[in-house]
N, C-alpha and C positions, 0 to 999 in steps of 0.2 A: 539659335539655338542650336546647341554642340550634337553633331550626330552620333548616335550611340554606335561605340565599336562593337562589332561579330566577331571581334577575334575570342578564342579561348580565355578565360581566368587563370592567370598565371600562380602556381601554388607559393606560398609562402611560409615561413619558419611557424607563424602564429598559425595560419591555416591548419600547417601539419599537424602543431599539435593537439590544436579541435579536433581535428577528424580523427586521429589517434582516439581520443577518450571516449568520442561517439562511437567508434568500434567496441571499445574495451564495456560500456555499458549495455552495449547491445548485446554480447557475448558473452560476457564473464558477471557473475549475477554479485560475486564476492567485490568486486570495483564499482557495482553503481552507488551513488547515494544516496542516503534517507530521505524518502519521499518518490522517489521516481519510479513510476511505476511501467514494466515493460511487459508484453505480454507474448505468448510462446514464439510467434515469430521473429523475434528481434526489435517489435516496432513501438516507439512512443512518443507523447506529445509534446509540439517544443515548447508548449507552456508549462507543462511540468518540469522540464529540462533546464528550462530558464530558472524555477522557482527554486528547484532543488540543487542546480549548480551554479546557472549561468549567471545570476546577478551574484554571487558570491565572489566568483572571477572577476568581475567587470566586464562581462560580456553582454553585448544586445543580440536580439534577436536576428537581424542582419548579418550581424558577424559571424553565426551559427550556419547560416542558410548558404554566405560565401563561402565558407568554408566547406559544407557541403559538395556545391556544385565544384571548386575547385578539384575536388577530390572525390568526386561520384564515381570514375571508373580507376578500378586495378590498374597501377602504372606498368606500360608493357615495356618485357624486358627489363623489369628492375629487380628487386627482391621477393618480389611474389610468381614472377617467370610468368611465359605464356607469349603469346603472339596475340592472341584476341582480347579486344575490350571487354574484362568481365564488369559487371556491377558490383558497387561497394556499396552506394546505398539508393535507397528510392526516398523520393518526397509524397507526398500524396497528402488529401484536404478530405473533411468530411461535410457533409449538407449546409452545418453549420457554420464552415470557415476554418475551421481547427485545422492546423497543420500537422502533420505526424512523420517522423521520420523512421525509416525503416535499415536495420542495422542488415545486410547481406551475410549469409556463412561462408566462411574462409572456404577456399579453394581447394586448401590441406584435404580436408576431409574426406578425399575420394569422391564427392559428387559432381555431376558435370555442372560448370559454369554457368551462371545466367550471363548469357549473352548479350550485350547492347546492338549491335548490328548482327545479322546472318552472315555467315561465310559464302561465298561467292559459289551460285549453284545450290546450296541449302536450302529448306522450306522455312515456314514461320517458325519462329524461335517460340519455346512455350513462356507464356506472360507470368510475370514472376509475380502476380497479387493472388488474393485471397478467391477461391470460387465465390459466384454467384449465388446470393441468398434464395434460398428459395421461394417461389411467391407464394402467397396464400390469401386465394379469392376468397370472399366472403358473400353469404348466401344475401341477395338484396329480393326480398319477399314484396310481392307489389310493387317494384319501381318500374318508372316509364323506361328507364333504359333496357332495350332490346339485348344487349350485349356486351358483355364487361372483358375485355382484352389486357391479357398481362402485357407486363413490361421490364425490363431490365435495363437497370442503370447502373450497372456497374464499369467501372472505369478500368482499363486495361491501358499499361504504358505500352506503346509502340517504340520498336528499335529504332532508334534515329542515332548515331553517334555525335553530328555534326550539333544537332540540337541540346543532347545532351550535357556538351561541353558547354554550350554558350547560354544555360542556364535554362534551357525550355525545354518541356517534357510534350512531347506527342501521346495524345489518346485514341485509342479505334473508337471509330462512332457505334453506337449500340448496336444490339445485336436484333435483328425482324423479329417479334412476338411469334412463335410456333402456331400455328393455326387450333392445334390441340390444348392449347392454355384457354380459349373463347369456352365462355361456358353459356348459356341458355337458360334466362332467368324466368321467372313465373310472373307474369304481370298483373297476377292478382284478379280479383272480380272486375268485371266492368262496372260501370257508371250505372247501367240501366239494370244490373244485378244486384248494386246497394240500394238502388231507389226501390225495386221492389222489396228488401230486406227490410226496411225502415218502412214502407207502408206497411207492410205485413205483421209487425209489430205496434202500430200504432192501433191496428185492428183490433189485436188482442188485449190491450191497455184500456180499447174504447174510447180513442181521442182522436175518431173519426165520426163522421156526422151519422153515420148506418149504424153505429157500433155505441156512443155514449150513451145511450139507454142502459147499457147492460152494467156502468159503473156505479158503484153502490154509494150513496150518501154516507159521509162521516156523522157518529153520532153526535148528536147535538145541534148539526145545522141545520135542521128541519125543524119547522115551528110545531109546537104540540106534542114534543117527544119528550115532553116529563124535564126538559132543565129551566132552570130559572135564574134569570142573574140579578146577584144582590148588591155588586158594587159598581156594575157600568162594563165590564167585560169580564169578570170573573163568574163562571156558573158552578155556583155551589151546590146547586140542588143535585137529584138524580140524575144521571146522564141516560138512562132509557130503563125499560121496564124488562129488561131481559137479562138481569143477575151482572149486570156491568157493576154493581154497587154504588156507595157512596164515597168516594175518596177525600172530597174535600169536606162535607159535611162530617166525615168520623175526625178529620182531622181537627175540625174547632170543639167538636166533643171531646177530645182526649186534650187538648187545652183548656177548655172548662171544667173538666175534671183536677188535671193539676192545679189549676189554679184556684179554684174552691177548699183544695185540699191541704197542698203543701206552697203554692206559688203566691197568695195573697201577701203572704209578710214582705217578698220579695219586691211584688208589685203595689205595692202601700194600699191593700184593696182591704176595706174594713168587713169582715164575715162574722156574723152572731153567733151565739152558742147553739142553736139550731141550724147552722148552716146557709143562712140564707145572706146573699148579697144583693145591693141594687145592680138593675142591669144597666141602666146608665152608667155606673162606674166599671162595671167588666167590659160594658163595649169601650170605655175609655181607655180603660188598662188593655183592651185586644189592639187597639192603634196602636198604642207604644210599644208594645211588646213583639206583636206581629201584623208588621205592615204588609206582610205578603198574604193575608187573608183578605186585605183590601180595606175600604172603607166601611165600618160597622158602626151603628146606631142602635138605640134598645129593640126599636120594631124592625129593622132588617135581622138583628141577632134572633128574636124570640120567631119571627115566620120562619128560619132556617131551622130551629129547635123543631118546630112545627113538624114540617116537610122531613127532616131528617133523623129525626129520635123517633124511631119506630117502638123500639124497644121499652120507652118510657121514661129514661134515665133523667131527667130533668122535671122539675115540675116549677112554672113559673104563676105568680101570683102578686096582684099590687105591684107591680114595677120591680119586683125580688125574684130570685134567683137562686136554687137550691139544688145538690143532686138528690135522687133517693136511693136508700138503701135498695138491694134487691129482691127483698120479701115487701119492699111496699111500691114496685114500679108496676104500672097498669100500662102494657102494651098498647100503641096506636094501629088502627084501620091502617092498612099500608094502600096509598095514595096509587101505587102502579096497579093495582087489581080493581080499583073501582074508579067511579068519574069524580074527578074534582067538586068539591061542595061549592053552593052556592056564595057568595059574598057575603058576607056577617051584613046583619040591619039593626036598626033601634030594638028590636023587640027580639031578637031570638040571640044579640048578645055579642062580644067583641071577637076577636079572632078565634079564640081558646073556647067560645062558647058559653063562659061565664055572663051572670045575670047583669042586666044593665044596671046601674045604679040610675035612680028617680030624682036622687036629692042634688041639687046643684049647687056650688057655691057661688054667689053673685058678686057683682061690683058695685062700686058707687055710681046710683044714677048719672052722674056728668059723664064719667067717664062712657057708659054705655050709650048714653046720646049721643055723645060724641062719636063714636066707633060705627053708629049707626048711621049718623051722616053720611062719614066717610064711607061707607060702604054703597051708601044708594048714588053718591055723585062723585066719588074720588077713584081712581084707576092705581094699580100697581105701580112701585115705582123701580121694578127689576121686571128682569123676564120672568114668567112664573113658571110652576110646574103644574101638575093637574088643578088645584085650587085657582088659579090665576086667570081660568077663561069662566068665572062666575059671570052673572047677569047683573047690570050694574043695581036694577032696582029691587035685589034681595029676595023676590019672591021664590027663589030656589030654597033657603033657608027652612021654608015648614016642611019641605021631603026630605032633610037630613036629619041624624042625631046631632042630637040638640048638646051632646056632652060624651066623654068618653064614659064606655060601658064598663071597662077593666077599671079605670080609678087609676089607671099609670097613664103619668101625662109624655107627652112626646118630648124628645130631647131639645133643650133650646133651639133658638134660632143662632145663624141662620142655617138651612136645611131643606131635604125634600118636603113638600107641600107646606113650605110656610111660604108666606107672601107679604113683601113690605108694603107699609102704608105709611101717611103721615096727616096727622091732625093737628092743627093749629100750631104745626112750627115743632111736633113731636111724633118720632117714629116710631110705630108699632108694630107687631106683627100677626098674622092671622094664619092658624092652621086649619084645616079642614082634608082628610083622611083617614084610613083605616082605624085611628083610635079616639076618632072625633072631630070636634071642633074646638078649638084651644084658641089663649092667643095670648102674647107677652108681651112688655114695653123695650124697647130697645135697649140694651145693655145691659139687661134684666136677665138673671137665671130660673127666676120665678114664671112658671106656666100655670096661666089658671083656665078655668073651663070659661067656655064663651056662651055666653046668657043674654040673647036678644031681646028677654024682658027686662 
């Protein structure tokens, strides 16, 4: 490996031409090429110089740096005169590694020259660089640091003629930070203080064992508060008796008013001249039009209106529903102000207190006998609702209503209160609930009263 020569770089005609061009670019704005940005101190970036001028001249960055190093000092005893070695250029690099070249002012301006080396017996020369930036210390609230020391990163060239001529620039070591630049940082609250704040907040919110009795339950969360679920998850009844209103019931009633007056054409709902519509058809239309109301059938819709229609807007009779005019409405008693009525029985009537029909439509003797035989010995083929827990001997049938008291059959199976049975290879359904006792063959929509006789 050849040894590197430490002799000063010699000037060439090409390097002289490049150095003169650089000096003109730094000192005379009218001689700068388009796109070269020069600051007030006469400094510009090497990459800007190559983009605006160097590549057009067929030069490389190394050619420009070599020219700067060869002509870094004014020639002693030349046209510029003087016996001291004054700087002509200075080279620096920023934190990102970009090289900048600064053209020093001419000596003819009358200003003292920037010396590369101090004369014998002289003091330290002034550094030819911009002043160090002012330090900005941010406040760190709650930091684990106790003190933040300010540091200076200014790089100053140190006078060394031999190093400058050989292409090396020596710099001074960073100055020690002043003690006055230190600041005390507030460490913030301690761990014990933070724990005490959290415990105090938990006590105020009733989240501790001592204060949990102070928390109030949400409306509808406790049993017996007047809430009633009709779709297995949505509470369509009144939330409480403290004037909270019936928002869900009011929404259903408004939809029913629209459906019976204007929307029945869109819903393909049959409404007669008196305003009556089948309750089953209304429930099906509601499931199609407003699925957000939940799964409603005729029985649930009737129960909802019974609980929420306090002013008597609607009338239900014979499995049909209509909206009454204002002068025909009869307000119902507020269930929030009185205890809930007892469950309807065969003697008192249906859900709305209508008389019980004593005439039942019979079925064929063969079907009746086969159904009774299955009721005595059979078991339901699916997991039943309340009607599934019936005794196998059929003794309980004498204590239950024998047919629907309102004359309104329940919706066809499957559904709540329906239990599936099988008789001689044929499936049929048995219903026992608030609407009485009914039966229906599998695959048929004709619901018939259940007659044990």
